[in-house]
Structure formats: structure tokens, C-alpha cells
C-alpha positions in Angstrom: 137.1 153.8 20.8 136.7 155.1 24.3 139.8 153.1 25.7 139.4 151.1 28.7 141.7 151.9 31.6 141.9 148.5 34.0 143.4 148.6 37.5 144.7 145.2 38.2 145.3 146.1 41.9 145.2 144.7 45.9 147.9 143.6 48.5 151.4 143.0 48.3 152.6 139.0 46.8 148.9 138.3 45.3 150.5 138.1 41.4 149.6 141.4 39.9 152.8 141.7 38.5 152.5 137.7 37.3 149.1 139.1 35.6 150.2 141.9 34.2 153.3 140.2 33.1 151.2 137.0 31.2 149.2 139.7 29.6 152.0 141.5 28.7 153.0 138.1 26.7 149.8 138.3 25.3 150.5 142.2 23.8 148.1 144.4 25.7 149.5 147.8 26.5 150.7 147.4 30.0 152.2 150.1 32.7 154.2 148.8 35.4 154.0 148.8 38.7 156.2 151.8 39.0 156.9 152.0 43.2 159.4 149.3 43.5 161.8 151.5 40.9 160.9 154.6 43.4 161.8 152.6 46.5 164.8 151.2 44.5 166.9 154.6 43.7 165.9 155.7 47.6 167.9 152.5 48.0 171.0 153.6 46.1 170.9 156.9 48.5 171.1 154.8 51.9 167.2 154.9 52.3 166.0 151.5 52.7 162.1 152.3 53.2 161.5 155.7 51.7 157.3 154.6 51.9 158.1 154.3 55.6 160.8 156.9 55.6 158.9 160.0 54.0 155.4 158.5 53.6 154.5 161.7 51.8 157.2 162.3 49.9 156.9 158.5 48.4 153.6 158.8 47.9 154.0 162.3 45.7 156.8 161.0 44.0 154.7 157.7 43.0 151.7 160.0 42.6 153.1 162.0 39.7 154.9 158.5 37.8 150.8 157.5 37.7 149.6 160.4 36.4 152.1 160.2 33.7 151.6 156.7 33.2 147.8 157.9 32.7 148.3 160.8 30.0 151.0 157.7 27.8 148.3 155.4 28.5 145.8 157.9 26.9 148.4 158.3 24.2 148.2 154.4 23.2 146.0 153.2 20.6 144.9 150.7 21.8 140.6 149.7 23.4 142.8 148.2 26.2 145.6 149.5 29.3 146.4 147.6 32.0 147.2 149.1 35.1 149.9 147.0 37.8 148.0 149.1 40.7 146.3 152.6 40.2 146.4 156.6 42.0 143.8 155.2 44.4 146.2 152.5 45.5 147.8 156.0 46.8 145.6 156.9 49.2 145.0 153.3 50.7 148.1 152.3 51.3 148.9 156.1 53.1 145.3 155.2 55.2 146.6 152.2 56.1 149.8 153.5 57.8 147.5 156.1 59.2 149.2 159.4 57.6 147.9 162.9 57.3 148.2 163.6 53.1 146.5 166.3 51.5 143.6 166.4 49.6 144.9 166.7 45.9 145.3 162.6 46.4 142.0 162.1 45.8 141.4 164.7 43.3 143.5 162.8 41.4 142.1 160.0 41.9 138.8 161.7 40.8 140.7 163.5 37.9 142.1 159.9 36.8 139.6 157.3 36.6 139.6 154.0 35.4 136.7 151.6 33.5 137.7 148.1 35.4 139.0 147.4 39.2 140.5 143.9 39.3 140.8 143.2 42.9 143.5 140.0 43.4 142.7 139.0 46.9 145.4 137.5 49.9 146.8 134.5 49.3 149.2 132.8 51.9 150.3 130.4 49.2 152.4 132.2 46.7 153.3 135.3 48.6 156.6 136.3 49.1 158.8 139.1 51.3 161.8 140.6 48.8 164.4 143.1 48.8 161.2 145.8 48.0 158.7 144.3 50.0 158.6 144.5 53.9 155.4 144.3 54.3 154.2 140.5 56.4 151.1 138.7 55.2 149.3 139.5 57.9 150.6 143.3 57.1 148.9 142.6 52.6 145.6 140.9 54.0 145.6 144.7 55.7 146.4 146.3 53.9 144.0 144.5 50.7 141.5 145.8 53.2 142.3 150.0 53.1 142.6 149.0 49.3 138.9 148.0 48.7 137.8 150.8 51.4 140.1 153.4 49.3 138.6 152.4 45.7 134.4 152.3 46.7 135.1 156.1 49.0 136.1 156.8 45.1 133.0 155.1 43.8 134.7 152.1 41.7 133.0 148.6 41.2 135.7 146.1 42.5 135.7 142.1 41.1 137.5 140.2 43.3 140.1 137.4 41.1 139.8 134.5 42.3 143.0 131.9 43.3 143.5 130.2 40.5 146.0 129.4 37.5 148.0 132.9 36.4 146.3 131.8 33.5 142.7 130.8 34.7 142.8 134.6 36.3 144.1 136.3 32.8 141.1 134.6 32.0 139.0 135.5 34.0 139.6 139.5 33.7 139.9 139.5 30.3 136.3 137.5 30.2 134.8 140.1 32.6 135.5 142.9 30.9 
């Protein structure tokens, strides 16, 4: 059995984590978003937004964590694993910021491949900021475009998830597999 590694991605505040939570309730194997944990840990040391203060350090920590998630998922005895963001998100965000970064990010994106990429488009009605999400809705729309570009540069086919209830969006994803 070849395991499907499925990325749920998109700009901030598009409902990715709600989709992952719903999939978890349905007892699918899911890998949660980890950038919030990195941000919270940095905030405990007095750095409000590590991603903005030191994008390369933040991205290095994120890359290490996402590779670990990928490797953990590969050991699971399940036919599907859903990821709240994938490795190519890292260089998509750095491209958004205009941050130069080493080739290792694209190398690792090529080494650790996903079978499906579902992109959650910006949706103003559900968008909210919080302690870890500092971006405005307009910034979320720009990040979305950089993420599409990043995944397309890595030769992924992207499936855009239409707006709708969480159940409708989850059903769309599952039926697309």
C-alpha cells in the first residue's frame, strides 16, 4: 500500500486547521500546523514574531519540524496522512517576504514529496487575526499567490478547495482523492 501524503495549505485564516480538526474527528491521521508552536516558543523568550525578526531561523526550525512530521507520517500504518501545510510553504513564505534562502529548502521540497496538494483560497468572511496570526487579509491574499507559485515551481498539481461549510470542504477533499 502506497501511502498518500496530502497537504492542506493556503494563506493565513483560510480554514486549514478547521479542516484538519474535522479530519481528526473522522479518525484520519493528520499532522498539525507547527509554525504556531515555533512562534509561541519564541514569544516566551521575548520575540514577538520570530518569522519577521529572523525569517531564516524561523524557517530552519520549521523545515526541521516538517521533515520530522513527514518521516513520522511515513511510519504510520495508514493509507492517508493529511498535513496542515507542507515543506514548500516555507519557501513560499520566504519568497513573499523577499528573503534570500539557501537551496536546501527547495532540495528538501523535492526530496519529501506529497501526493496531493489542496489549496484553500482566501475567504474574507472567515478571516481572523490572533496572537500568532499577524497578517492582514490583503497580506493573506498575497501569501496565497506566493504559495501557489511555490507549489507550481515544485511541479505540483494544485486542487483549489471551494468555499463552503467545513463538512462540504472536507467532502470535496475526500471525493477528490
